[in-house]
Backbone bond lengths (Angstrom), bond angles and torsions (degrees), N, CA, C in turn:
res aa  C-N    CA-C-N  psi(-1)  N-CA   C-N-CA  omega(-1)  CA-C   N-CA-C  phi
1 X - - - 1.462 - - 1.528 108.73 -
2 X 1.322 116.31 133.28 1.463 121.01 176.33 1.523 108.67 -74.27
3 X 1.351 116.40 122.70 1.466 120.79 -178.08 1.525 109.68 -134.16
4 X 1.337 118.37 102.25 1.465 119.37 171.62 1.528 110.05 -58.71
5 X 1.324 116.44 149.03 1.463 120.42 -174.82 1.521 112.22 -55.08
6 X 1.316 117.76 -38.15 1.471 121.29 -178.34 1.515 112.51 -64.43
7 X 1.344 116.70 -22.68 1.467 120.83 -176.32 1.528 113.18 -103.26
8 X 1.326 116.63 0.34 1.464 119.79 -175.16 1.528 111.68 -78.02
9 X 1.328 115.89 130.90 1.463 122.02 174.61 1.527 108.16 -117.49
10 X 1.325 116.91 120.22 1.459 120.75 -175.75 1.523 113.21 -116.54
11 X 1.341 118.31 -8.77 1.467 119.81 -178.27 1.513 110.21 -70.31
12 X 1.330 115.51 117.84 1.452 120.60 -173.88 1.521 112.22 -59.81
13 X 1.336 117.30 -38.58 1.460 119.01 -178.31 1.525 111.60 -66.52
14 X 1.331 117.27 -33.56 1.466 121.22 177.94 1.535 110.23 -70.05
15 X 1.325 115.94 -41.65 1.464 120.19 177.86 1.528 110.33 -64.51
16 X 1.319 116.29 -42.28 1.467 120.23 177.14 1.528 111.03 -62.49
17 X 1.334 116.66 -39.95 1.471 120.41 179.83 1.522 110.81 -59.38
18 X 1.337 117.18 -42.58 1.469 119.09 -179.80 1.523 110.70 -65.68
19 X 1.334 117.34 -41.69 1.465 120.45 178.42 1.517 110.52 -57.91
20 X 1.333 116.89 -43.91 1.456 120.21 -176.97 1.524 112.74 -73.57
21 X 1.325 117.39 -29.90 1.464 119.58 179.48 1.530 112.46 -85.05
22 X 1.331 117.02 -17.68 1.471 122.27 178.35 1.531 107.86 -135.72
23 X 1.335 117.16 70.88 1.474 120.64 -168.18 1.523 116.52 -79.19
24 X 1.333 118.22 -3.53 1.463 118.98 179.14 1.530 108.95 -77.78
25 X 1.330 115.43 110.74 1.463 120.89 -176.04 1.517 111.43 -96.33
26 X 1.320 115.36 151.37 1.464 122.10 164.52 1.529 105.26 -101.14
27 X 1.321 116.20 108.47 1.464 121.53 -177.04 1.521 109.01 -95.60
28 X 1.330 115.90 119.18 1.466 121.80 -175.41 1.532 109.02 -116.37
29 X 1.329 115.89 129.00 1.459 121.05 177.95 1.531 110.06 -133.57
30 X 1.327 113.80 159.75 1.460 120.40 174.88 1.522 108.38 -108.99
31 X 1.336 116.55 132.75 1.458 121.32 178.69 1.507 111.09 -139.23
32 X 1.325 116.55 -178.18 1.472 120.49 179.89 1.527 113.44 -55.74
33 X 1.344 116.25 -29.64 1.469 119.05 -179.37 1.527 112.69 -93.16
34 X 1.332 116.82 4.80 1.461 120.85 178.14 1.516 112.00 110.24
35 X 1.322 116.37 -157.99 1.457 121.63 -179.32 1.525 110.69 -77.47
36 X 1.330 115.35 138.91 1.456 121.45 174.80 1.524 108.07 -130.92
37 X 1.334 116.32 147.12 1.463 121.03 178.48 1.517 109.44 -137.66
38 X 1.337 115.14 140.32 1.461 122.07 174.00 1.512 108.53 -132.00
39 X 1.330 115.99 155.41 1.459 121.56 -179.93 1.523 107.83 -114.88
40 X 1.326 116.56 119.62 1.465 120.57 -173.47 1.520 110.40 -152.71
41 X 1.336 116.16 145.73 1.464 119.00 174.73 1.523 109.55 -72.73
42 X 1.320 116.70 139.98 1.457 120.69 179.66 1.525 109.94 -125.06
43 X 1.314 115.35 148.61 1.460 122.41 177.96 1.518 108.34 -102.40
44 X 1.319 116.84 129.52 1.461 121.90 178.64 1.520 110.12 -97.75
45 X 1.322 116.20 125.93 1.453 121.91 169.61 1.523 107.12 -104.34
46 X 1.322 116.08 101.96 1.465 121.32 -171.29 1.524 112.95 -62.44
47 X 1.311 117.51 -36.57 1.462 120.52 -172.13 1.520 113.35 -94.38
48 X 1.332 116.90 1.30 1.459 120.03 175.54 1.524 109.23 -91.76
49 X 1.343 116.45 138.33 1.469 122.70 -176.55 1.533 109.15 64.40
50 X 1.302 116.74 177.68 1.465 120.86 -174.22 1.518 112.74 -67.45
51 X 1.314 116.56 -44.33 1.472 121.54 -177.18 1.523 112.66 -113.81
52 X 1.316 116.34 6.58 1.454 120.48 -179.29 1.527 111.73 115.45
53 X 1.319 115.29 167.99 1.457 122.50 -177.85 1.525 109.25 -134.12
54 X 1.329 116.37 132.35 1.461 121.52 176.38 1.521 109.79 -102.20
55 X 1.342 115.62 138.65 1.455 120.95 176.79 1.523 109.38 -127.07
56 X 1.323 115.80 141.16 1.458 120.96 177.95 1.506 110.22 -156.98
57 X 1.321 116.74 -171.05 1.460 120.29 176.98 1.520 109.90 -152.49
58 X 1.326 114.61 155.11 1.459 122.56 178.06 1.519 109.59 -128.72
59 X 1.308 115.95 156.43 1.454 121.12 171.51 1.531 109.12 -65.41
60 X 1.329 116.06 143.22 1.465 119.39 175.35 1.526 111.13 -61.88
61 X 1.321 115.74 -24.49 1.467 119.36 -179.72 1.528 112.19 -74.73
62 X 1.324 116.59 -13.63 1.464 121.62 179.71 1.529 108.27 -82.80
63 X 1.323 117.66 115.05 1.461 120.08 -173.52 1.527 113.42 -70.02
64 X 1.327 117.88 -8.63 1.461 119.02 -176.22 1.521 112.49 -61.06
65 X 1.342 117.83 -34.39 1.455 118.86 -176.78 1.522 112.52 -70.19
66 X 1.325 116.76 -19.30 1.462 120.97 175.60 1.524 112.03 -96.81
67 X 1.329 115.57 -32.53 1.464 121.36 -170.09 1.528 111.06 -102.56
68 X 1.333 116.35 66.00 1.460 119.67 172.67 1.522 108.53 -144.34
69 X 1.312 115.62 156.79 1.461 121.55 -178.72 1.523 109.08 -96.67
70 X 1.336 118.77 111.49 1.475 121.07 -178.49 1.533 113.33 -57.76
71 X 1.333 116.76 -26.30 1.460 120.02 -178.54 1.523 112.59 -77.07
72 X 1.339 116.96 -12.85 1.471 121.27 -179.72 1.526 108.98 -104.02
73 X 1.325 117.12 130.66 1.462 120.88 -179.97 1.529 111.64 -57.18
74 X 1.315 115.55 139.85 1.461 120.69 168.78 1.525 108.57 -86.07
75 X 1.309 116.60 157.36 1.467 122.84 179.80 1.514 109.40 -126.06
76 X 1.329 116.35 124.60 1.466 121.96 174.02 1.522 108.08 -112.48
77 X 1.326 116.58 125.02 1.463 122.29 -177.07 1.527 109.26 -110.27
78 X 1.332 115.95 128.29 1.463 122.30 177.87 1.527 108.26 -118.16
79 X 1.322 116.17 120.65 1.460 121.21 -177.13 1.522 110.39 -103.68
80 X 1.338 115.96 127.52 1.457 122.21 179.38 1.518 111.56 -99.08
81 X 1.343 117.41 -146.58 1.470 120.76 179.93 1.526 111.33 -57.88
82 X 1.320 116.10 144.19 1.475 120.92 176.61 1.520 108.77 -151.62
83 X 1.343 115.87 149.81 1.470 119.01 179.53 1.516 111.00 -166.65
84 X 1.321 115.86 146.57 1.470 122.97 172.27 1.524 108.89 -69.68
85 X 1.330 115.59 139.31 1.472 121.45 178.09 1.525 108.96 -119.63
86 X 1.327 116.86 114.20 1.460 120.99 179.69 1.532 110.80 -84.11
87 X 1.325 117.90 140.25 1.465 120.45 177.12 1.523 112.66 -67.12
88 X 1.329 117.16 -11.85 1.466 120.55 177.29 1.527 111.60 -63.00
89 X 1.330 117.27 -19.26 1.465 121.00 -179.97 1.526 112.75 -84.40
90 X 1.339 117.61 -10.20 1.466 120.86 -175.78 1.530 111.41 -83.94
91 X 1.326 116.62 135.78 1.466 120.62 171.10 1.525 109.86 -61.93
92 X 1.321 116.53 -32.21 1.456 122.62 -178.71 1.526 112.20 -61.08
93 X 1.322 117.92 -25.52 1.463 121.53 -177.98 1.525 111.32 -59.57
94 X 1.326 116.89 -43.26 1.460 120.81 -177.92 1.522 112.04 -75.60
95 X 1.328 117.08 -22.57 1.466 120.20 -174.63 1.517 113.20 -88.99
96 X 1.324 117.58 -44.60 1.467 120.08 -176.67 1.523 112.99 -126.51
97 X 1.324 116.98 -21.77 1.463 120.42 -175.77 1.518 113.47 74.39
98 X 1.341 117.61 0.08 1.466 121.66 -176.56 1.525 110.14 -87.74
99 X 1.312 114.92 68.41 1.467 120.95 -178.77 1.524 109.18 -140.56
100 X 1.297 116.35 153.26 1.469 121.71 178.67 1.528 108.84 -139.55
101 X 1.331 117.43 161.25 1.465 119.80 177.04 1.529 111.57 -67.69
102 X 1.317 116.12 162.57 1.464 121.37 173.44 1.518 108.44 -152.08
103 X 1.313 115.52 178.65 1.465 121.30 178.08 1.518 107.65 -130.39
104 X 1.312 116.91 123.99 1.461 121.85 177.23 1.523 110.38 -93.61
105 X 1.322 116.05 148.88 1.467 120.04 179.40 1.525 110.45 -166.69
106 X 1.327 114.72 162.33 1.461 121.87 171.13 1.515 107.05 -126.95
107 X 1.324 117.09 133.46 1.458 120.84 -175.54 1.525 110.00 -147.42
108 X 1.328 115.12 148.05 1.464 121.26 176.51 1.521 108.39 -124.39
109 X 1.338 116.18 132.37 1.458 122.64 174.70 1.526 108.13 -111.06
110 X 1.325 116.19 128.37 1.465 122.66 179.47 1.517 108.87 -117.56
111 X 1.335 116.34 133.83 1.465 121.89 -179.45 1.526 110.07 -124.24
112 X 1.326 115.89 143.84 1.448 119.40 176.30 1.514 111.50 175.35
113 X 1.334 117.04 173.55 1.465 121.24 179.15 1.524 110.83 -78.43
114 X 1.310 116.81 127.97 1.459 121.53 -177.97 1.529 110.24 -86.34
115 X 1.322 115.58 135.33 1.462 121.73 179.17 1.522 109.07 -123.81
116 X 1.327 116.91 133.34 1.463 122.93 178.21 1.524 109.28 -95.86
117 X 1.334 116.29 135.09 1.471 121.73 -178.85 1.522 109.07 -127.09
118 X 1.330 115.79 130.23 1.464 121.13 -179.70 1.525 112.34 -117.23
119 X 1.309 117.99 7.75 1.460 122.87 -179.31 1.531 110.49 -69.22
120 X 1.337 119.08 120.53 1.467 121.24 -178.49 1.530 113.43 -58.71
121 X 1.334 118.04 -35.82 1.466 120.97 179.31 1.523 110.65 -64.76
122 X 1.322 116.58 -41.15 1.472 120.95 177.45 1.525 109.28 -63.96
123 X 1.325 116.46 -44.45 1.460 120.74 -176.74 1.525 112.04 -62.51
124 X 1.331 117.48 -44.64 1.465 119.01 -178.26 1.523 110.41 -68.99
125 X 1.330 117.14 -35.42 1.467 119.74 176.76 1.523 110.25 -64.35
126 X 1.314 116.26 -41.42 1.466 120.77 179.05 1.526 111.30 -64.38
127 X 1.328 116.94 -45.76 1.464 120.04 -179.65 1.525 111.40 -63.81
128 X 1.329 116.75 -37.35 1.467 119.93 176.39 1.530 110.95 -63.25
129 X 1.332 116.33 -43.43 1.462 120.23 179.97 1.524 111.02 -65.27
130 X 1.328 116.43 -45.36 1.465 121.38 -179.82 1.524 110.96 -61.03
131 X 1.322 115.89 -43.91 1.461 120.60 -179.25 1.519 111.77 -67.41
132 X 1.320 116.90 -43.18 1.470 120.76 179.90 1.523 111.32 -59.05
133 X 1.333 116.68 -42.93 1.467 120.76 -179.71 1.528 110.75 -60.17
134 X 1.310 117.32 -47.97 1.461 120.20 -170.45 1.530 114.17 -89.94
135 X 1.314 117.23 -11.25 1.466 120.92 175.26 1.527 111.97 -97.41
136 X 1.331 117.42 -8.90 1.470 121.40 -169.04 1.525 113.81 -61.97
137 X 1.328 118.11 -27.73 1.471 120.12 -177.21 1.530 112.76 -92.11
138 X 1.318 118.08 -2.58 1.458 121.37 -178.10 1.530 110.79 -85.12
139 X 1.327 117.20 149.88 1.469 120.24 -176.89 1.527 113.13 -63.87
140 X 1.323 117.68 -31.25 1.467 121.28 178.58 1.525 108.04 -132.34
141 X 1.331 117.56 79.53 1.462 121.33 -174.53 1.527 113.13 -57.38
142 X 1.322 115.37 132.40 1.464 121.44 175.98 1.516 108.33 -81.46
143 X 1.335 116.91 145.76 1.452 122.64 176.46 1.519 109.52 -124.38
144 X 1.326 115.76 152.99 1.464 119.90 178.27 1.523 110.13 -56.80
145 X 1.322 116.55 -35.69 1.468 120.84 -178.38 1.532 112.62 -68.24
146 X 1.341 117.86 -10.76 1.464 120.31 176.19 1.531 111.57 -71.06
147 X 1.325 116.70 -22.14 1.466 121.08 179.67 1.527 109.50 -87.64
148 X 1.331 118.30 152.08 1.469 120.97 178.18 1.527 111.10 -57.54
149 X 1.320 115.98 140.72 1.464 121.25 -175.92 1.522 112.53 -58.64
150 X 1.349 117.35 -41.56 1.462 119.09 -178.93 1.529 111.66 -68.41
151 X 1.334 116.27 -30.43 1.463 120.84 176.73 1.528 110.17 -68.42
152 X 1.335 116.88 -44.36 1.462 121.23 177.98 1.523 110.32 -61.58
153 X 1.327 116.04 -42.10 1.463 119.94 179.55 1.520 111.39 -61.12
154 X 1.319 116.84 -40.13 1.466 119.79 179.00 1.522 111.14 -66.28
155 X 1.333 116.55 -35.38 1.469 120.04 177.58 1.521 110.81 -67.95
156 X 1.320 116.31 -40.04 1.469 120.10 179.25 1.524 111.05 -60.42
157 X 1.318 116.19 -34.82 1.462 119.82 178.97 1.525 112.11 -68.23
158 X 1.327 116.28 -15.81 1.463 120.06 -176.40 1.515 114.50 -100.49
159 X 1.360 117.38 6.33 1.468 119.93 -178.90 1.533 110.45 -132.67
160 X 1.317 114.90 162.90 1.469 121.75 171.42 1.524 107.51 -129.33
161 X 1.335 115.92 149.37 1.455 120.54 179.90 1.524 112.00 -91.40
162 X 1.318 114.66 159.19 1.463 121.47 178.58 1.522 109.60 -133.85
163 X 1.320 115.81 140.18 1.459 121.55 170.41 1.519 108.51 -125.86
164 X 1.325 115.50 137.09 1.458 121.54 178.93 1.523 108.87 -133.12
165 X 1.340 118.42 93.44 1.457 119.84 175.16 1.532 109.50 -66.69
166 X 1.314 116.31 133.00 1.464 120.71 -175.18 1.529 109.92 -79.20
167 X 1.313 116.04 106.71 1.459 120.84 176.92 1.518 111.73 -94.70
168 X 1.334 115.91 -33.09 1.472 120.76 174.37 1.517 107.90 -136.31
169 X 1.329 115.81 146.02 1.462 119.78 178.42 1.525 108.40 -145.73
170 X 1.336 116.08 133.04 1.459 122.45 -179.20 1.518 109.86 -126.96
171 X 1.318 116.23 142.40 1.454 120.85 176.60 1.514 111.16 -128.62
172 X 1.322 116.24 134.93 1.471 121.47 176.02 1.519 108.58 -126.39
173 X 1.342 115.54 116.88 1.463 122.83 178.23 1.522 107.05 -110.52
174 X 1.328 117.35 93.80 1.473 121.36 179.26 1.524 107.07 -93.15
175 X 1.323 115.41 94.41 1.472 120.81 -172.18 1.525 110.92 -132.32
176 X 1.335 115.79 45.71 1.480 122.38 175.25 1.519 113.13 62.63
177 X 1.353 116.57 29.81 1.470 118.37 178.82 1.527 112.61 -64.94
178 X 1.346 116.65 -21.84 1.464 120.13 -177.20 1.523 113.13 -85.79
179 X 1.333 117.94 -3.31 1.459 121.21 -179.21 1.525 110.85 -90.39
180 X 1.327 115.74 159.64 1.464 120.79 177.39 1.524 109.91 -68.60
181 X 1.322 115.77 165.23 1.464 119.51 179.85 1.524 110.76 -61.27
182 X 1.345 117.53 -37.99 1.467 120.77 179.61 1.532 110.94 -65.25
183 X 1.323 116.05 -40.70 1.464 119.45 177.89 1.524 110.70 -65.22
184 X 1.330 116.13 -39.80 1.464 119.75 -179.66 1.531 111.06 -65.12
185 X 1.325 116.13 -36.90 1.468 119.68 175.96 1.527 109.68 -62.39
186 X 1.334 115.83 -42.84 1.465 119.79 178.77 1.514 112.33 -63.37
187 X 1.327 116.41 -38.23 1.471 120.48 178.05 1.523 110.77 -64.25
188 X 1.332 115.89 -46.00 1.465 120.63 179.28 1.529 110.75 -59.63
189 X 1.338 116.27 -44.69 1.468 119.80 -179.40 1.522 111.21 -66.00
190 X 1.338 117.15 -40.10 1.462 120.61 179.38 1.518 111.93 -64.90
191 X 1.316 116.58 -43.29 1.463 120.49 178.30 1.529 111.31 -64.92
192 X 1.328 115.86 -37.25 1.465 119.67 178.82 1.525 110.94 -65.38
193 X 1.320 117.28 -39.51 1.471 120.63 179.84 1.528 111.31 -63.72
194 X 1.311 117.48 -34.16 1.468 120.13 178.13 1.523 110.78 -64.32
195 X 1.314 115.73 -37.91 1.476 122.37 172.53 1.534 113.19 54.44
196 X 1.319 116.09 44.70 1.463 121.37 172.63 1.527 108.15 -109.76
197 X 1.329 118.33 160.60 1.467 119.04 177.08 1.525 112.98 -54.88
198 X 1.337 116.62 -41.20 1.462 120.04 -179.25 1.526 111.75 -68.19
199 X 1.347 117.06 -42.43 1.465 119.66 -178.77 1.524 111.64 -68.05
200 X 1.327 116.32 -37.31 1.463 119.27 -179.35 1.525 111.62 -71.35
201 X 1.331 116.74 -33.29 1.466 119.65 175.99 1.520 110.55 -65.58
202 X 1.343 117.02 -41.04 1.462 119.89 178.31 1.524 110.63 -72.25
203 X 1.318 117.48 -35.79 1.462 120.57 176.15 1.519 110.28 -55.63
204 X 1.335 116.49 -45.47 1.467 120.81 -179.24 1.528 110.71 -62.55
205 X 1.327 116.64 -38.88 1.466 120.45 -179.33 1.526 110.96 -67.62
206 X 1.342 117.07 -44.62 1.469 120.58 179.81 1.524 109.91 -67.31
207 X 1.321 117.72 -42.77 1.461 121.70 -176.95 1.515 112.09 -65.81
208 X 1.331 116.67 -30.71 1.473 119.90 -177.72 1.510 112.12 -71.15
209 X 1.351 115.89 -22.03 1.447 118.91 -176.26 1.512 111.93 71.79
210 X 1.335 116.99 11.12 1.452 122.16 -176.92 1.510 109.78 -73.00
211 X 1.331 115.26 143.84 1.450 119.72 172.81 1.507 109.66 -62.91
């Protein structure tokens, strides 16, 4: 990934935070039939492996788990806040007119060797962890054990597990760091006026001055 120095984020805890707050990954692998990509929620174990360990699962019907080259790194992409930035928000627009639109975003790329797991004990532990994370804020959290045991067993037969130890991790926070302070103020005000969840998330990123 091309990352200008101003946009580079290297703090592991910040990269981990984005993965956990935006856990739907785009998993990209290379196989005999070429590039394949799947979209799946992944669970991050921060203290496993040197930089952390990602766990997920795919349907057995998805050929990606069979059609990848173990010798080639897999890539998991996690996309955070993103938003269109109009040059109309820049103070520079009125002074020189030398401004153009752009798109701000925060993204993390994770690389590592992909491992397929078919152990039922691993799979049920993973599904319990995944469910606990995403049900935790609900008033009546659903649990895997709420479903009939034979139904759960049939579902387990239809999936395979994945582990991706993080060997390399890159973060790019494109949040108008290259603009002047006056332009950044204009961006923050413009995003605030839009008052959408996406605009307010990007407003917070630009206002923080965070890479």
